[in-house]
C-alpha positions in Angstrom: -3.0 -15.2 -23.2 -1.3 -15.5 -26.5 -2.6 -16.1 -30.0 0.1 -18.7 -30.7 2.4 -16.2 -32.5 4.7 -15.3 -29.6 7.6 -17.5 -30.7 8.7 -16.7 -34.2 10.5 -19.4 -36.2 11.7 -20.1 -39.7 8.3 -21.6 -40.5 6.4 -18.4 -40.2 4.6 -17.3 -43.3 4.3 -13.7 -44.4 0.5 -13.9 -43.5 1.3 -15.1 -39.9 3.9 -12.4 -39.5 1.4 -9.7 -40.7 -1.2 -11.1 -38.3 1.2 -10.9 -35.4 1.7 -7.2 -36.2 -2.1 -6.6 -36.5 -3.0 -8.5 -33.4 0.2 -8.8 -31.2 0.3 -11.4 -28.4 -0.5 -10.0 -25.0 3.1 -10.2 -23.7 3.9 -7.4 -26.2 1.2 -5.1 -24.9 2.2 -1.8 -23.2 3.5 -1.9 -19.6 3.4 1.0 -17.3 6.0 2.1 -14.8 3.9 2.3 -11.6 5.5 4.3 -8.7 4.3 3.3 -5.3 5.2 6.7 -3.7 3.1 9.7 -2.8 -0.3 9.2 -1.3 -1.1 6.2 1.0 -1.7 3.0 -1.0 -5.0 1.4 -0.5 -6.8 -1.5 -2.2 -9.5 0.8 -3.4 -7.1 3.3 -4.9 -4.9 0.6 -6.5 -8.0 -1.3 -7.8 -9.3 1.9 -9.5 -6.0 2.7 -11.0 -5.6 -0.9 -12.3 -9.0 -0.7 -13.8 -8.2 2.6 -15.5 -4.8 1.2 -16.9 -6.6 -2.0 -18.2 -9.2 0.0 -19.9 -6.5 1.8 -21.9 -4.9 -1.5 -23.1 -2.1 -1.5 -20.5 -1.6 -5.2 -19.6 1.2 -4.9 -17.1 2.8 -2.7 -14.4 6.4 -2.4 -13.1 6.3 -1.3 -9.5 9.0 1.2 -8.8 10.0 3.8 -6.2 11.3 7.4 -6.6 14.9 7.6 -5.6 17.1 10.5 -4.7 20.5 11.4 -6.1 22.2 9.6 -3.1 20.3 6.4 -3.8 17.9 6.7 -0.9 14.2 6.0 -1.8 10.9 7.4 -0.6 9.7 4.2 1.1 6.1 4.9 0.4 3.1 4.3 2.6 3.0 1.4 3.6 6.8 1.3 3.7 8.4 -1.1 1.2 8.8 -4.6 2.6 6.8 -3.9 5.7 4.2 -6.4 6.8 1.4 -4.2 5.5 3.3 -3.8 2.2 3.6 -7.6 1.7 -0.1 -8.0 2.4 -1.0 -5.2 -0.1 1.4 -6.6 -2.7 -0.1 -10.1 -2.4 -3.6 -8.7 -3.0 -2.2 -6.5 -5.9 -0.8 -9.6 -7.6 -4.2 -11.4 -7.4 -6.0 -8.3 -8.6 -3.7 -7.9 -11.5 -4.1 -11.6 -12.4 -7.9 -11.1 -12.2 -7.6 -8.3 -14.8 -5.2 -10.4 -17.0 -2.3 -8.1 -16.2 1.4 -8.9 -15.4 3.4 -7.3 -12.5 7.1 -6.7 -12.3 9.2 -4.9 -9.7 12.1 -2.6 -10.6 14.4 -3.6 -7.8 17.6 -1.5 -8.4 16.2 1.3 -6.3 15.1 -0.8 -3.4 17.7 -3.7 -3.2 20.8 -1.6 -2.4 19.2 0.4 0.5 17.6 -2.8 1.8 20.9 -4.8 1.7 22.7 -1.9 3.4 20.1 -1.8 6.2 20.3 -5.6 6.7 24.1 -5.3 6.9 23.9 -2.5 9.5 21.4 -4.6 11.5 23.1 -8.0 11.1 26.8 -7.6 11.0 27.2 -11.4 10.7 25.8 -11.0 7.2 28.6 -8.6 6.0 30.9 -9.8 3.2 34.6 -10.1 3.8 37.3 -8.3 1.8 40.3 -10.1 0.2 
């Protein structure tokens, strides 16, 4: 999905550089933070939203979750990392690929609570102090 201009080097001519600014490679297209909180997530709703983003030239999303001052997150519906979430996430990746879009996950707001929950449930996974 690039026009061959994504890796600048010393051999670039002024004309090639100007062309890269006029028609930048797709990896430099706008990306949207995409919060998976609020209303229940469905394939129909997400598909419509992806189509709307793509129509505006947005070629990527970064899935994120709202977090509270104490670090807790709104887990969304379906809850993050549940079986239903993984199924929806897998479909979302395929739908994004079909539309020529990239997907990222902003993990700082979901990793710590997830690791803390795992440590509470599986004490054998807790780290040791020196």
